[in-house]
Steps between C-alpha positions, in 0.01 A plus 500: 500500500418389858646681796804665322449862396493534127827688490673228708409184304817503288709697751871418514656582838796684346685552830491134597570384142807724475632359830428142390667552159804663667523183713466274195766697308753420771462130414601291199441578139201269522337734756575797276318321220200426726477858619507614138213250419292631786512859377504459114256231375638303207367546146210293379582258216232396249406137464570544129879553543708222337610228744860611484401829662307352790777475757449195733174369362677163437637265772831626641788297633775577749266523803522267804334416833724443805388318820645736761479249788545763777603374843182628669162562344138558605293187572351320200185684398268594213280804424725753678533870414836578338651829351833649415588806712720703263599749770628229730609265217319218671230245416230525773275205582207505739266224624397196297361164574767293676284211629414668830128562580535878480773532241809711528538850646874527428671777300815386313753687284729339237830656388623352167852644542559303822245224418343528846150510636439708819199471729426865564253433791340840516319577824168577326381310190189386319314195640631159403347360183547439133340580158588874545668696218736796497675756276798727569440879481848609393429877551366454858761220562227282648368146445120533457309184609125437474249235586563130523384237750538614863594177680444660842147626427417206269363728230607695190651845569442845354796665678772706331849481653829672416848366585801737539822298475718784631292522819417126502141598572158405372218759509125429475402783268120470555383704198140616529411338164637170381416190299290232666666208681660260244796278424732409212443822309756642252706796624774713341635855548462742207811718535393754236166573665624439868218257568478147628259317265284209622283270282261216570527246780261264684276709730365401839162453334642235268496721190784517244553877478571692180550825683801729445618719797783748528670598826690825567710502812522881481123521533474171706199419284377222272294598189276260311622534135283217362430570131236364262756299301709279735626147548249240634513448879768253623751422776869413497592686176849620409529875516800731449581856396685537167699824563607552139141470368344671811241220511373249759532152340259228618511130394294190595303432817226269619118523544397177678129599492502457120791256485701736277882513508615804294792563276401842370733802500372847600663846530370778725573872446434712816516830307196408287361250760465233226560129474603358157491133412828442313424158330863406431560193287615173665477603873589260784241234587218590746624522858478691831717554807806546284812711563494826294761780512616784271864473391595867443835418347338268243179711471296179529235361746639168621259211585578170670293207620144510628221263574281300247708580181819587681836347405869575547531707184604866535291739281566865407235748385596789269240778521648696206450207262209348692662156500579220739824305452669211692813628674756221444700432825781263564340385823149521638330467838241223542136599443390758761162646581377763744865613547634857552691659211640851428784668312807612698607817313840528670618149409296490178348164611147367528473346847254218569421349842284218643175367351426150383235275351538237775667579823608869533870572433745766629750492205644825369576538126647786294452554128762697303395593148730537205667837426260727322494632148533881457205731550349686208699789341373840606397827338467362144439785242431490128567798268345484154683641206441508123527129429668419835422433868774558764482319832673575827473340847658478843636180655284296737496585866635144573707306248479170693868528612641432150568691179203570277424525133182629334231375261276738307135395415273669241145452388181674399364476859605362838339165435688428175865569564793317353878518559659770277864512624738342753753750632786507737534730795376806304205716580387643164382369166381654168234313302532602132265234362175696555228663292394863552154532653493150647498464880751263662509366856837432657610321821847402622612221732826437682672158515776352708643157570183398682268590211287776362325748730159663460431750230509870545194717482387534136555814293342596171652701211384581144756597234412837345496662153236764565563847659350577842190714558492793744190658646486840680277575794448856633428517871400824672201714581290431190287791398271536204563484121833319553646767734672443837443740784799429722852661459658158428381210275666159550573311182535120533651299211437125489677289239423139420654235278335162474822328390845614607397765746562872517859627519448876538256794454607861410307832485531876454283788611410813300766411231773480767777243534427119483548319838447145634173434672538336839200626698197721457583868448318828529401767238457840660373849411172635359466454121501223239814269507640226271667168612663258249599140589592147368640160628760246394465124581776255600516369147587852377164583340423880510149644531376802303493836682166578679375836631264619774401862574430581871300829534508679838283788628518567873357853521121545531315778318385829665146648494280775662130573546345833380185633683274764324214687681403800724704474825398669819823415690784253479260209544137585421344567156169677448431328173557163339863395437645366171800264546768422231855340500842547330793232494850439343769211482855536359579129418225254407227772487166549681259208460202610715364723779267356765288688753229456755269741688429465872660149526279372226588255225822572306434588133704602195511871425364599160360857527429773764212425738280703744469458883179617687432623856692335781840451656710310243845333460618426146790247480703434182817341361656439161664175364762484225533241221748295708235470771661733755221655704522856637434549867143600579437874525200653677309832484219596749230760449123562576176654364226627740139609415285310753402595862572255786261220619454443874362250753532381858559151637426393859678187627480346841331211683148511369214418727134482427238773417769733359709504817877441525642300785821690543713789363427582132768591245386774265667507152414789269556427133557773238616417146615722215624340178726792420623784726461357847272578801504630860248406778387655835254374765330570840347277776181577692486864362854565626768703313608394142841319467709386202440135425831310503369147521235289672414589857315326782172601662474352848265538803151359530219704349389642162762722313501720181788521245504777229766525213588713193745423201661753256712407183787701345253685281287612795215250452344399838275226639339469856334224698451346845415181703343406839696256732313308784716310751404267786792272613376402841309164536209473743575421866357167627482395868423139611362434854459163677270417795534174704661336809876475449686184591872431471734552204253718300219247535141586596307264718159625389331596173647820351326794325711671227391850374649750249479876451658713218529870397661703213564878496585537130284369218273317751450132599376282213500144639588301818539120455572202726604136443479219759734194499616547142152509357369757248508868559169656607383844584522567869148550655521399868728343765613135450445235766778244531479162671756227580794485253789708364348762269655750256315828453615703199368851429558771252350839401518730192409864442347673192846562361579134509745506795488165666567452866713201433352167596590416860445177679470423865474168666235430766543179699201370694503188726209453740548124557735340755752228386436122555764255632510122534728240650610170344634221724738242356582180694397143555151486639430266786181414683258723694631819333865439601811515271765232538784707344612862539251730325610764244273801518464709179306824513342669200326835467327670210340842430339564171544875501795668674684173568634353817740717690581284808410143604574442869463212743581375845515165672333470832535821699829581327594823321334589169740480209488555125454180299781422264556131441307189622580401860491162679319386818627197690332289764247673716170689479544840334271794451574716184357844434544681169373818331574703182512875437450644145684800351188717542525445877224241556575255780346152479356358831747251647429133426583223753605139423588218742765241387561177702821308425613171654813356337585243775338154524391370848762361739418129541664316790599134487214258498476287821472126399581162666687394184386134564151395593331159561159662448331609180385825665770766539469855637746772374553836664707808404518873553490784241505880498479790242588860586350640184153407386465213757457127459183428294495117486687165532501207254637150503609263225606128546733320271476759218119493501258790485487777755241478784391824657526488884383850604704720735578248783865376500406132537403213263355157568591244231407134439793332326559148362796285601819616334729805469328835429603860420272763642519867385339781700444833311422833666349790289465862621226743406710639214540146351867448597565131582746302718538122512651243739520122444547205739544118458275263692507114506182308594533133614194321655607131426488291823789283378719792395778601734386854456137402554287558808631186682863555417517163311403271807242290309761409248730365782226280654422357158868414443530319843193291423633401165829395661323285768285328238803422285684356801205275586480376147868419487481304836197302384682413178801363679294298746329319203835427339607310818203277488 
């Protein structure tokens, strides 16, 4: 059953329920009625009951909807969460789609008495959104909200929130286990089981769920209750808790993936975790997103509106009769869908808010149902007589606020009842029109001005003409042959009558006075007793007298054993013994005698028997006819004719070749089957001593133990044993020869030799093992070369003592370490670097390992190498060397590193800037403090470079026009510097910038002017002619 412990599934929180009921009882009579319904589920009425007995199965008038038109209300919205808080007597609304992008995050409360809505504005609240659903946990006094569309996050939610009206506070409960994110699920609070029940919904994965979940606020835990039989998956169903039936009622819903709009009716029982499809006739049309609330006063589930098949008709579902009926109202709201709706217990109104099929609304409506019919009469009883049945009942818990009358129904079973009698305000009836031996079923209803209420629970009675039958049962310590073995025997009388029922039972004991039987009684005292009894039924029929005879024997028999033979003392016999028994019992008599010899198998005694040599115990007891066993009696005796048997046992750490490796425990064994034995011993020819138990022989060498045993008759037996002990292993000494280095290293080959000796049983074997190899007998010294070696050795003597394997480590390193340098930087020309050089040193030693790697730069101090170091511009000499752990020092290595990071300094190029000659000479100066200037190059107008050598001058032949000349200097490391100049070449004789400054152009212009003047004068002279 999910996360709830098995004992907690149907747990009713009695302390909270008592507090809640006390609060309800302070309210109106309607509240008292609701509290009664919550604690005492109403009777179940069969579908076979005649229509007149079905209460409100037919449409009912007198109900009406009222448009409350409050002055202030929440904004128009749909798909909000709405519950009735019975503790605060307020309708609570949260969220909903109000046309804004994120939806609403407001919490509103509606008070019917003052017809006012209040924006509670709690400081903390769930995120804005819509499509969430809620139920009110009346015992915790909390509104429980789950899921929905989180308009802030833009996704479906799986959060569980609780709202406390008294504190005006929302709490994010954050249970560890919960349903998946979803929207538009059904939710209702099961007050009997103290669980919030959730079904279905559209999940974040787009699935229409058919899961059932139950939430306990005491455990802060959701449990998946999904059963094999359940409604199909859907969203937007109607779901309420029918308190009288203790069932969750579910109607309708929508599955868009299959295009199905439902109008099925289901009931869920938490106690059995089972869904039942009710299949009522003529249900409302298929729909979803409807208003659905349980009217406790009317005991009906009220449905209004909905999408698809929704209308403005008010429906009422009667669980008892499994029927839907139209609730006739004088007025009706327009069609609503996706509205909020719940039942206000204090005002006995169903409150509906918001919703709409087009634009959302914010109208508030209240439905008042017609006054109810009475509840069912209570405590109906039927007493059968001889040709009559008498009925009695108590009035209903609620008479519907008007006087009541009663109607009696009778039939052969609950499915075939018919009206028998209409009565006034009386609570008894005698049915004389019956046949003895025929079973009749009766039910009674109450009626008032509003109609007939539900039927009472059925009772069955059978008129009676036959006497009852009484059986007697004897209870006690049952013995054998019908006897009881306890002082008291309980007699239980059970009378039965299949028709009218038993009226009384009487009895007498041992011919004493008759008395009424009311409870089991005891018969006491050893002996045979007589008990007489009979019964009378309610119809007056008397049973014949019956008799039982309880027999009691509580005292066991007594017996004794008789031994016959030649006794030597109070225990021992010198001959075979004959055993016989005698027994007696004063009440039921002796039944048998059982015996066994020396704890053997028990057997029945028939005749005397003989017992041979040995120490014996004979046990016996007698049993009487009633089965009482006598306590076991015992007699001990012995017969002795055999001398003792002896032996010695040596125990200790055994070696080899008969030797022991340590102290030896000597145990001397002497056995005599009859009269017992005494033992004495001596060690190494010492004095004799009484043997009291095992003793220890210690000390290395060969020892002698002698012993003697004597029994009670004077028979004796002697013996002895030799004990050889060597507990000391051989002594082994290892010697090493070589040149020692540092830290237990040798810097030369090493000779390893062994020698061993044993002063006890003598040396048997000396073995050696090199570097984890196989053991081998040691013959001569071992020669060890470079490496870390393990030399193991062991020795054993003739007794098997092993000089435990010992291992020494011999480390040999005759080779110096090797170190290298790695230079990292941008290589230039002629072995130079153009960037700072990072020097990394590495050293290796294959044997003992590198101990220290040291270096110095130039004539600086030697220092241990840790991390790479950097050399900047200049010529550097590096020396480095490594020392291994054995003490070998590597000869120092030297490395020269040349670094020039700076390009040459190139001064401005000397140039005329303007030349009237094609041949131009450029000069400049350059210097380099690092690797020195290596070469100059020239490029004209972006052309290729021409190498000039090392002289700072260049002779160029340039065509007329403007030119850009770039001079580049490169040092030996390859660093470059450039300088550019602009030169204009003009060799045109007519150009002002040419070699003649433009003079030829002036002469030419004067000549042209003179010629033109002459031509003009000549032309005028001709015109005069």
